N, C-alpha and C positions, 0 to 999 in steps of 0.2 A: 392821409385818408381823404382830406378835402380835395387834394389834387387828383387823386384817383376818381373820386366821385364826380368831380366837375367834368372830367373828360370821358367818363365811362359810357356816356350815351353815344359817342361817335367813334371810340376806339377802345382797345384793350390796354390795361396797364398791369404790370407785374412788379412786385417788390419783395425784398428779403430784409427782415428787421431782426436784429440781435438784441437780447435783453441786457447785454453788458458790453462795455467797451474793451475790457481786458479781463482775463482769467488766468489762473495758474494751471499747470498741466494736470489733467484729470478732473478739473472742476466741471460741474454741470451747469448748463445755461439753456435758455429758451431761444429757439429760432422760429420766427413767424414768417410764413409765406402768404402774401396777400395778392389776390387777383381781382381786378376791377373790369367789368364787362357790361354789355347791354342787356343781359338777362335772358337772352335767347338760347344760350348754351350752358352746359354744366361744366364746372371746373374739374380738372384732372390734376391732382397733386402727386409729388414723387412717390408716396407710399402706395398710391393707386396703380402705379406702373409696375410694382413688384408682382411677379407671377403668383398665382394662387397657391402653388406648392410651397412658397417661401413666406406666405403671409403670417404663419405662426410665430416666426422669429422676429419679424418686423425690424431687424437691425440692418442698416445699410449705411453707406458712406457717401457723403457729398463733399468733394474736395478734401480739405483737411478736417472736416467735421464728421464725427460718427453719430448717426441718429440712433438714439436708444429706444424711442417710442413716440407715439402720438398722444399728446395730452388732450387736445380738443380740436374739433372741426366745426366751423359755423359760418354763417353768412346772413346778410339782411339786404332788403331792398332799400335803395336810396330814394328819398322823397323827390329829388329832382329828375329821377329816371335812371335806370340801370341798377346794377347789383354789385355788392362787394362780398367775396367769399375769402376765407382764410383758414389756415391750419397752423397749430402751434406744436412744434416738435421739441422733445427733450434731447439735448445734444451734449457732447463733450469733445475734447480734442487732446491729442498728445503731441502736437506740433511744438517746435521750439521757436521762440521769438514772435512769430506771426503765424496765425492760422487763416487760411483763405479758401473761399469757394468762388470759382470763376463765374458760376451762375447756376441757378436751381431750375431744372427742367419742369415745366408746367404745361397744361394744355386746356383747351376749351372744346368740349365735344358736343356735337349735334347728331342728328340721326344719320349714321353712316359717314360722318365726317368729323375729324378732330384737328383743331388748329394748335400746333405746337409752338412753344416759345421758351425763352430762358430769361430768368430775372437778372438784373444787374449784379456784378460781383459784390461780395461782402468780405470784410476784413475784421480780424479780432486780434488784439495784442496779447501776447502770452507773457505774464509776469514771471520773473526769475524766482526760484526757490532759495537761491543763495543771497545772503545779505549783501548790501551795497559796499560794506566795508571789508568784504572778504578779498584778500589779495593772493592767497595761496591755499593749497590743499591742507586740510587739517588732519591730525592724527585721529585714529579710532578712539571713540569714547571708551571709558573704563567700563568693565563688566559690572552689571548691576549686582548688588549683594542682597541676599535674602537670608532670613533667619533660619538657622539650621534646625531641621526636624529630627528628633531622636526616635520617633515611632518606628520607622523602618528597621532601625538597628535593634530595637527591643523585640519586634516581631521576629526578625531573623534569628536572634539569639534563643528565643523561646522555641522556634522550630528546630534549631540545631540541637537543643537540649532534649527535645522529644525524640529526635532520631537516635541520639546517643543512648537514651534510656531504652528505646526499643531494641537496639543492637545488644545492649547489656543483658536484657531479659532473654533474648533469643539465644545468646551465648550460654546463659545459665541453664536454659532448657536442654541445649545440646549436650552440655556436660552431664546433666542428670541422666539423660538417655544413655550416654556412654557408660555411666557407672552401673546402670541396671541392665546392661546388655546381657542377653541370654546366650549362653554357650550353644553353638549350633549342634544339632543332633548328628551323630556319626552317620555317614552314608551307608545305606544298605547294600551289601554286595549284589552284583548283577543277578546272580543265580537265585538268591533268596528273594530279591524283589520280584523276579519273574514268576516264581512259584507262588508267592503270596497273591499276586494279581490274577493268576490262573485259578486259584482256589476261589477268589471272589467272583470271577467270571463264570465259573461252573455253577454257581448258585442262582444265576439269572433265570427268571421265568420266561421261557420262549414260547409260551402259548399265544402270546400276542405277536402277529406277523410283523408289526412295526418295529419290534425289537431285534429282528434278525440282522438287519444291516448294521446297526450300532454294535451288535455283538461281534461281527466280523471285523469292524473297524478297531475295536479294542483288542481283539485277538492278534491282529497283525501288528498293532503298536507294541504289544507285549513282546512278541518275537523279535521285531526289528530293534527295539530298545535294548534287549538282552544282547543280540548279536553285535550291535554298535558299540556298547560299553565293553564287551568282552574281547572283541577283535580290533577295536579302534578303526572301524570302517564306517563311513557315513551312511548308515543303513536307513535312517529316517528320510534322508534327502534323495535316495536312489530308488529307481524303479526296480521291479523284481529281477529283470534281466541284468541291470547294471550291478545290483547287489551280488548276484551269483558270480558275475565276472570278476568283481573285485575280491571276493572271497577266494576264488581259484588262483588269483595272481598275487595276493598280498602274502607277506611272510607269515602272518598269523593265521590267515584263512586257510592256507594249504595244510594246516594241521588237522582240519576237520575231515573225517572220512567221506568217501563218495556217497555212502548211503545217507549220512546226515545231510549233505548238501542236497540230495534228491528230495529228502523229506521237507527241508526248508522250501525248496522250489514248489513242492506239492501244496503245502499249507498256504503260501503266499499267492500262488496262481489260483487256487480254488477260492480264496478270499477275494481276490481281485474280480473274479467273475461275478461274485455275489454283489460286491460294492458298485462295480461299474457296468456290468452287463445284465443286471437284474436277474441273475440266475436264482431260481427258487429251490433251495436245497431241501432235502428230506430232514425232518426234525431230528430223527435219531442220528443222522449223519452230522448234523450241526453239533449235537452234544459230544459226539466222538472226536470232534476237532480239538476240544480242550485236552483230551488225553493224548492225542497225536502230537499236539504242540508241546505238551509236557515231556513226551518221549523224545522229541527233537532236542529240546533244551538240555535234558539229562545226558543225551548222547554227546552233544557238543561240549558240555561241561566236563564229562569224563575224559574226552580226548584232549581238551586243553589242559586239564590238571596233570594228565600223564606226561604231556610235553613239558610242563613246568618242572615236574619231578626229574625228568630226564636231563633237562638243562641244568638244574641245580646240582645233580650228581656230576655232570661234566665240569661244572665250574669248580666244585670242591676238589675234584680229581686234579684239575689243572693247578689249583692252589697248592695242593699237596706235592705235586711234581715240581713246582717252582721252588719249594723249600730245599730240595736236594739237587737242584740244577746248579751248574757253575755260576760263579758270581756275575760274569758278563752276560749270561743268558737269562737271568732272573728279571721278572717283571715286578714292578711295585705292587704289593698286595692291595693297596688302596685303588690302583688303577684296575685291578682285576675285579674289585668290588663294584666299580662303576660300570662294568660291562653289563649288558642286559641279562637279567636273571630269569625272567618269565615272559610268556607270550601274553 
């Protein structure tokens, strides 16, 4: 310091001072940068040279030294003339054997002019982390042992017991429900189901215009459900045209007379106009649709039952004939029983 002060009046002096002669890898130490000058200029230290956008991090490298931050910046006038300014950095290094900085850049700034300089080199010895008596690589140390904790096992066993108890209770409830299972009610024959629904529909009060469209929706559902169950044709999923085409081409549908098919067409077409074309039917005509649909279903049921009787007679006649046929021409009666008996 005295040397810098004595010569500061006539020249500039720059110096780097380390707080330790040696450190180990990763240790922190202080690095002081001192500038002696005549006092007419302002010092510019390394951290002042960092762009403003990087000032927040303030971490930079000088040689083998990594600067972690600025601890203090200060200065004072020297009584003999001139000024001494300094900055103390917190630094560390990860070099091996020796850490070195060739020189720290500093400057002295005046209005529109900056004098740049570099401090003398600085060295720092890096101490070894390996003992002096070490001659070879050592084996890995044994794993540390800790006292065994039984709490996780206890909690796990309690959770498992809870799950098993829940499964046992659930299984018991399932068995109880199976024991009290109610026998399903026998299915209502298609014809009887349709007649019952038509009777209920005929009692609907049609004085409210808002009930007309729901009335025709239920009417077509009754007719389509009956035809579908009786002829095994997908009546609910078919349009009116598709349904009539399938009835005229299916083995069961061809049993229905032409007048019955025409009546089915009339009921469904008229209902479609009400449901989808906003046709406003006469109230009396709407009531008559129940009787017309009942007449259609009765006609279809009569034709289908006659066909069933005819086929049953043919089957029995064939069985009777087989009993008196030669041995090689006979069919197994069980096979005859498996042949279709009804439409």
